[in-house]
C-alpha positions as CSV (number, residue, x, y, z in Angstrom):
1,M,0.0,0.0,0.0
2,P,1.5,3.4,-0.9
3,D,2.6,5.9,1.7
4,A,-0.5,7.8,2.7
5,A,1.2,11.1,2.0
6,S,3.0,9.9,-1.2
7,H,1.5,12.7,-3.3
8,R,2.8,15.5,-1.0
9,P,5.8,17.3,-2.7
10,R,9.0,15.9,-1.3
11,R,12.5,17.4,-1.1
12,V,14.9,15.1,-2.9
13,I,18.6,14.9,-3.3
14,V,19.9,12.6,-6.1
15,I,23.6,11.9,-5.8
16,G,24.9,11.1,-9.3
17,G,22.1,12.7,-11.1
18,S,23.9,14.1,-14.1
19,S,23.3,11.1,-16.4
20,G,22.0,7.6,-16.7
21,I,19.9,6.1,-13.9
22,G,20.4,9.0,-11.5
23,A,19.2,11.6,-14.1
24,A,16.2,9.4,-14.9
25,I,15.3,9.2,-11.2
26,A,15.6,12.9,-10.8
27,A,13.4,13.5,-13.9
28,R,10.8,11.1,-12.6
29,C,10.7,12.8,-9.2
30,R,10.3,16.2,-10.8
31,A,7.5,14.9,-13.1
32,E,5.7,13.8,-10.0
33,G,5.9,17.3,-8.5
34,H,8.8,16.9,-6.1
35,R,11.7,19.3,-5.7
36,V,15.0,17.9,-6.7
37,V,18.7,18.9,-6.3
38,C,21.3,16.8,-8.0
39,A,24.7,16.4,-6.4
40,Q,27.2,15.6,-9.1
41,R,30.8,16.1,-10.2
42,R,30.0,19.0,-12.5
43,A,27.6,21.4,-11.0
44,G,26.2,24.3,-13.1
45,A,22.5,24.4,-13.3
46,T,20.5,26.1,-10.5
47,D,19.3,22.8,-9.1
48,T,22.8,21.2,-8.8
49,V,25.6,21.1,-6.3
50,R,29.1,19.8,-6.8
51,L,29.9,16.4,-5.2
52,D,32.8,14.2,-6.3
53,L,32.5,10.7,-4.8
54,R,36.2,10.1,-5.8
55,E,37.0,12.6,-3.0
56,P,34.3,11.9,-0.5
57,F,35.9,13.3,2.6
58,A,36.4,16.7,0.9
59,S,33.0,17.2,-0.6
60,I,30.1,15.3,1.0
61,N,29.2,17.4,4.0
62,G,29.4,20.7,2.1
63,A,27.4,19.4,-0.9
64,L,24.7,18.0,1.3
65,E,24.4,21.1,3.4
66,A,24.2,23.3,0.3
67,A,21.5,21.0,-1.2
68,V,19.5,21.0,2.0
69,R,19.6,24.8,2.1
70,M,18.3,25.0,-1.4
71,L,15.5,22.6,-0.6
72,G,14.7,23.8,2.9
73,G,15.1,20.2,4.2
74,L,15.4,16.7,3.0
75,D,12.8,13.9,2.7
76,W,14.4,11.5,0.1
77,L,18.0,10.7,-0.6
78,V,18.9,8.7,-3.7
79,V,22.5,7.5,-4.1
80,S,23.4,6.5,-7.7
81,G,26.6,6.5,-9.7
82,G,29.9,4.6,-9.6
83,T,32.8,3.6,-11.7
84,A,33.9,0.4,-13.4
85,G,36.9,-0.8,-15.3
86,Y,35.5,-0.2,-18.8
87,Q,34.5,3.3,-18.0
88,E,36.5,6.0,-19.9
89,S,38.0,7.7,-16.8
90,A,41.2,7.9,-14.8
91,H,40.1,4.6,-13.3
92,G,39.7,2.9,-16.6
93,A,42.9,4.3,-17.9
94,A,44.8,3.0,-14.9
95,L,43.3,-0.5,-15.3
96,K,44.2,-0.6,-19.0
97,Q,47.7,0.6,-18.2
98,A,48.1,-2.1,-15.5
99,R,47.0,-4.8,-17.8
100,A,49.3,-3.6,-20.6
101,E,52.3,-3.5,-18.2
102,E,51.5,-7.0,-16.9
103,R,51.4,-8.4,-20.5
104,R,54.7,-6.7,-21.3
105,T,56.7,-7.7,-18.3
106,G,54.9,-10.7,-16.9
107,D,54.8,-9.1,-13.5
108,R,51.6,-7.9,-11.8
109,P,52.0,-4.1,-11.2
110,L,50.3,-4.1,-7.8
111,D,50.7,-0.4,-7.3
112,R,48.6,0.3,-10.4
113,Y,46.0,-2.3,-9.3
114,L,45.9,-0.6,-5.9
115,E,45.2,2.7,-7.7
116,V,42.2,1.1,-9.4
117,A,41.0,-0.6,-6.2
118,E,41.2,2.6,-4.2
119,E,39.3,4.7,-6.7
120,T,36.6,2.1,-7.2
121,M,36.1,1.7,-3.4
122,R,36.0,5.4,-2.9
123,T,33.5,6.0,-5.6
124,S,31.2,3.0,-5.3
125,A,31.5,2.0,-1.6
126,I,33.1,4.6,0.8
127,G,31.4,7.6,-0.9
128,P,27.9,6.2,-0.9
129,I,28.2,4.9,2.7
130,L,29.5,8.3,3.9
131,A,26.8,10.1,2.0
132,L,24.1,8.2,3.9
133,E,25.9,8.7,7.3
134,A,26.2,12.5,6.5
135,A,22.6,12.8,5.4
136,F,21.2,11.0,8.4
137,R,20.9,14.3,10.5
138,F,18.7,15.8,7.8
139,L,16.6,12.6,7.3
140,E,16.0,11.8,11.0
141,R,12.4,11.8,12.1
142,P,10.5,10.8,15.3
143,P,10.4,7.0,15.6
144,H,6.7,6.6,14.8
145,D,6.4,9.5,12.3
146,P,3.7,8.6,9.8
147,E,5.8,10.1,7.0
148,P,9.3,8.5,7.4
149,S,12.1,9.8,5.2
150,R,13.7,7.5,2.6
151,A,17.2,6.7,1.4
152,L,17.7,4.5,-1.6
153,L,21.0,3.1,-2.9
154,I,21.1,2.1,-6.5
155,G,23.0,-1.1,-6.2
156,S,23.7,-3.9,-8.7
157,T,23.0,-7.6,-9.3
158,I,26.6,-7.8,-10.6
159,T,27.6,-8.7,-7.0
160,Q,26.0,-12.2,-7.5
161,A,28.2,-13.3,-10.4
162,P,30.8,-10.7,-11.1
163,P,32.7,-10.9,-14.5
164,P,36.5,-11.3,-14.0
165,D,37.3,-7.8,-15.2
166,L,34.7,-6.2,-12.9
167,A,35.8,-7.9,-9.7
168,W,36.7,-4.7,-7.9
169,Y,33.5,-2.9,-9.0
170,A,31.4,-5.9,-7.8
171,A,33.2,-5.9,-4.5
172,A,32.7,-2.2,-4.0
173,K,29.0,-2.5,-4.9
174,A,28.6,-5.4,-2.5
175,A,30.3,-3.5,0.3
176,A,27.9,-0.5,-0.1
177,Q,24.9,-2.7,-0.3
178,V,25.7,-4.6,2.8
179,A,26.5,-1.4,4.7
180,Y,23.2,0.1,3.7
181,L,21.3,-2.9,4.9
182,G,23.1,-2.8,8.2
183,L,22.6,1.0,8.6
184,A,18.9,0.5,7.7
185,R,18.4,-1.4,11.0
186,R,19.8,1.5,13.1
187,M,18.1,4.3,11.1
188,A,14.7,2.7,11.0
189,R,14.5,3.5,14.7
190,H,14.9,7.2,13.8
191,G,12.2,7.4,11.1
192,V,14.5,6.7,8.1
193,R,13.7,3.9,5.7
194,V,16.9,2.7,4.0
195,N,16.7,0.3,1.0
196,V,18.7,-1.0,-1.9
197,L,17.5,-1.3,-5.5
198,A,19.8,-3.8,-7.2
199,T,19.6,-3.3,-10.9
200,G,20.7,-5.5,-13.8
201,W,22.2,-4.3,-17.0
202,A,20.9,-0.8,-18.0
203,R,21.7,1.5,-20.8
204,T,23.9,4.2,-19.3
205,P,27.1,6.0,-20.3
206,M,29.0,3.4,-18.3
207,T,27.6,0.4,-20.1
208,E,27.7,2.0,-23.5
209,A,31.5,1.6,-23.3
210,I,31.2,-2.2,-23.4
211,A,32.4,-3.9,-26.6
212,P,29.4,-5.0,-28.8
213,A,30.5,-8.7,-28.8
214,K,30.8,-8.7,-25.0
215,L,27.4,-7.0,-24.6
216,T,25.8,-9.6,-26.9
217,K,27.1,-12.4,-24.6
218,I,26.0,-10.6,-21.5
219,L,22.4,-10.1,-22.8
220,R,22.0,-13.8,-23.6
221,A,21.6,-14.4,-19.9
222,V,18.8,-11.8,-19.5
223,A,15.3,-13.2,-19.9
224,L,14.1,-10.1,-21.7
225,G,17.1,-10.2,-24.0
226,R,18.0,-6.5,-23.6
227,M,19.3,-3.9,-21.2
228,A,16.9,-1.8,-19.2
229,E,16.3,1.8,-20.2
230,P,17.2,4.3,-17.4
231,E,13.5,5.3,-17.2
232,E,12.5,1.7,-16.4
233,I,14.9,1.7,-13.5
234,A,13.6,5.1,-12.4
235,D,10.0,3.6,-12.4
236,A,11.2,0.9,-10.0
237,A,13.1,3.4,-7.8
238,Y,10.1,5.7,-7.6
239,A,7.9,2.8,-6.6
240,V,10.2,2.1,-3.6
241,L,10.6,5.8,-2.7
242,A,6.8,6.6,-2.8
243,G,5.6,3.1,-1.8
244,S,5.1,1.2,1.3
245,A,6.6,2.5,4.5
246,Y,7.3,-1.1,5.5
247,F,10.2,-1.2,3.1
248,A,13.1,-1.1,5.5
249,G,16.5,-2.8,5.0
250,D,15.3,-4.5,1.9
251,T,16.9,-5.3,-1.4
252,I,14.6,-5.0,-4.4
253,E,15.9,-6.5,-7.6
254,V,15.0,-5.2,-11.1
255,S,17.0,-7.2,-13.6
256,G,14.9,-8.2,-16.5
257,G,15.1,-11.8,-15.5
258,L,18.8,-12.5,-14.8
259,P,19.2,-16.1,-13.5
């Protein structure tokens, strides 16, 4: 049963709202009449603040405080975004360089692999976990408030069977998801409903970098035979955000039929 006040305009922060799933969730919330501020690496529009999860210690508190001032409070927090080995970024470049060096010398350049691991963990695990911890003071409500606040992590089903070249990304996602489910138990007593939406393969700037042959192989395992559109994931995310107040510490999967 939907939250009794699900149609009241909410104040929403979407971390990672510049593209892909995060942008689709922000658009869906705005279409439903909610006020949204996106916290992202490149701020510029009037409804954005700068937050770089690669440097979580430096930017999270300031970004959240700025966004909350713009909104006049906080009702829903959505944490999306991340980085993977095939992404065209400093992370992806470091991973490719490490593999090339290993092929050339026969030695595993652990310093370069450490660089990849550290960036992945900061962006996809430590940053999202710290974001929830930092947002708690704005999300906290009386224990039996009829309108609990919500926090939703956009997780991944990749944690269940990670491809070899995405092992660090899967480990980071798993760490964040487990932490959110643990924090959900504490925060539920303070009027905050914390959940995880574990998504399958979706069409985003990150997955668009996958080689076509590899993508074809990946999609053979999906019952629907295709990737999700970001708007389809946003539909599922909104159903959790605006839905039953009994969602608490739950993982909801939307995978198109992954085994």
